[in-house]
N, C-alpha and C positions, 0 to 999 in steps of 0.2 A: 298701449296707452303712452309709453315713453316716446315712441315715434310720433304719435299725435301731438304730444306736448311740445316736442322739438319743432314740428312743422308750424304749430300755432304760434310759438314764440318767434319763429322766423318771419311769419306773415305780419305779426303785430309790430315787430321791429322795423319792418320795411315801410310801415304806414307813415306818411308825412302829416303831422298835425296841422289842421287848418289855421289860417290867420284869424285874428279876432273878428274880422268882418264876415267870416264864413258862418252864416246862421244855421247851416245844416248840421254842424257838428261841434263847433267850438264851445269850450267852457270859458266864459268870459269872467271878468272881475265882478260882474253883477250877479253871477250864478252862485248860490250857496256852495255848490260842489267845488267851485274854484278854490275855496279856502283850504281844502284838504287834498285835492287832486290837481296840482298845477300842471302835471304832465300826464295826460290820459292817453295811453296807447290803444284804448278800445274805441276811439272816436269812429274809426272806419267801420268797425263791426256794428256799432250802434246806428250809424247812418244807414247801413244795409238793412238792419232790422226794421227801421222805420219805413224805408222805401218798399221792401219786399213783403213785409208782413202786415203793415199797418195802412199805409197809403193804398197799397194794392187791394185792400179789403174795404176801402171806401171811407176811411177816416179823413176828414178834410179840415177840421179846425186848426188854423195855423199855430195858435198858442199851444194846443195839445201836442201837435207834432214837434214843436220846438222844445217843449218840456221833455218829451220822450227822447229827443236827441241829446239833451243835456244831462239827465240823471244817470249816474254811473251804475247801471243795474248789477254789474259784476261785484260791486261793493256790498250788495245785499244778499248774496248767496254764499254758502259755505265754500271754503277754499277748493275742495275737491270737485265742485261743480262749476268753477269759474270759466272753464273752457266752453261750457254750454250756456253761459249766462244770456247770450243774445239769440239763442235758438228759439224755434217756433213751438215751444211747449212749456208747461209748468216744470218747476224743479223742486225737489225736497229741500226744506230748510230746517228740519229737525222737529221733534215732538209730534210726528205724524202730520205735519202741516206742509203746505207748499207755497211758493211764490207763483202767482198767476202767469199764464201765457202773456207775452207783451201785448198782443192784440186786444185781449180782454181788458187789460189795464187801460189801454188807450180808449177803448170803446166806452167803458164805464166813466172814464174821466170826461169824455165828450158829452155823454148823456147827462152828466151832473151839471154841465153848463156853468162852470166855476170861473169867476173873474177876479181881478185884483181887489183885495179888501173883503172877500167873501169869508164867512165863518162856516167851516165845514166840520162835520163829524164823520169819522171813519170807524166802523165797527169791524174789528178783526185786523189788528196792526200787522200781524205776521212778521215779515222781515223789515217792514217800514218802507218798502219801495213805493207802494201806492200813495202813501202819505207824502213822500218826497215829491212825486209827480204833481200832486195837488198843491204843495207848497210852491213849486216852481211857477204855478199860475198866479201867485200872489195871494193865496188864501192863508188864513189862520186856521190851522188844522188841529183838531182835538181827536185823538185816536185811542181806542180802547182795545186791549188784548187780554183775553181770559187766561192764557197760558203764561205764567209768571216768567219762566226763562226766556221766552220769546219777547215779552215786553221789555225785559232788561237789555237783551241784545239789540233790539230795535232802537231803544233809547240811546244806547251807546253809539250805534252806527250813525244815527241821525245827528247826534251831537258832534261826532268826529267829522262829519261831512259839512257841518255848518248850518244845518236846518233848524235854526232857532225859532221858527214860527210853527213848529210841530210840537205838540204837548202830548206825551204818552202816559196813559194810565193803565195799570193792571186792574181789571175788573170785569164785570158781567155786562156784555154789550147789549143784552136785552133791556137793560135799564137806561141805556143812553148816558148822556152827560147833562142832566137837567139844569145845573147851575150855570152852564155855558150856553144854553139854548136862548133864543131860537137859532136854528142853523139854516143857512142859505141852501146847503146841500148836505145830504147824508149818503155815504157810500158804504155798503155792507159787503164784505168779502167772504162771507160764509152763508150757507143757505138754511134759513129757518123753514119749518113746514108751512108757516103762514106769516104774513107781515105783522111784526110786533106793533101793537097799538101805541106803546110807549114811545116808539121812534117817530111814528106819524105825528104824535102830539108835540114833538120837539122841532117839527118842521115849520119854518117861517112862511108867511104868505108869499106865494110865488116860488117857494122852495121845491126842490126835487129830492126824492128818496130813490136811489138806484140800488136794487137789491135782487139777488137770485132767490127764488122761492120754490119750495118743493122738497120731496124726499127722493124717491127713485127717479121720478121725472121732474126736472127743474127747469125753470124759465126765468130769464132775466127780465125784470120789470122796472118801470119808472112810475112812481107815484108823485104827482105834482099837486101841490095845494093851490087851488084857484078860489076865486070869489064864490063859485058855485059848489065847492067841495073838492074832493080828491079825484083827479083825473088819472086814469091808469093807462099806460102804454106797455104793450107786451112786445118784447124785442126779439130774442132768439132763445133756443134751447141751450142750456149750459150744464156744466158739471162742477160743482164746488164742494168743498168739505162741509159737513153739517155744522150749523151754528149750535154751540153748546152754551149752557148756562141754566138759569132757573126757569127759562121758558117765558112766554108772554106774561107781562105784568100790567095791571091797570094803570093807565097814565095818571100822573098828577094833574091837578087843575091847571089848565093852560095859563101861563103867566103873561101871555102876549096876545094881541088880536089875531084872529084866524081869518079875517076877511077885510 
């Protein structure tokens, strides 16, 4: 491990940071991460992650790719795992939870179709990485984490990196965040056995719920609210940690039009 650490340090030290005009990796003054990470030695590793893991698998949205190049993923993983922050797999973040594989984060972000000014709910804050990616797209993000230590750590990390448009709450994601609804998009990063009706009720007209569903066999799905009802898109098989909480709850009366 000592040798691997020395080699990685040498590789990172040899990387030349891109100029502000380099959209592929630069952290510019307009990026929240620029506030706390003025010198980012991981730019090259992040760029390779996007090219080799994300673009190569078919993600094409330029805004999503730019966000994935900007957010310092290594800041969202424990110190002992930073050497693997940009590897093609999930990583443990404590409390028996994980930070998702980079490709899955990019895929769910693209499926959510988030743009500037969007109001987004994330269920399952975890490390805060997915919330940061959504905020980089210009969204106002409300994110809920049921594990209190993770909620505290994610809030601290996001604040340190300058993500002021992300609001973290410790609570039960099955209930959503009714007082902040309706949401343009809802992104769920843990798998319930079935889609919680309370989350569908908080989805704005035209909004999308991106969610892994199932127990032993899980499937990533998109539920879009249309004028004719909910349209469901089945995407790919996935493997997420189970969604915990009180389970499905009856939705409150919808405080906004549904069509």
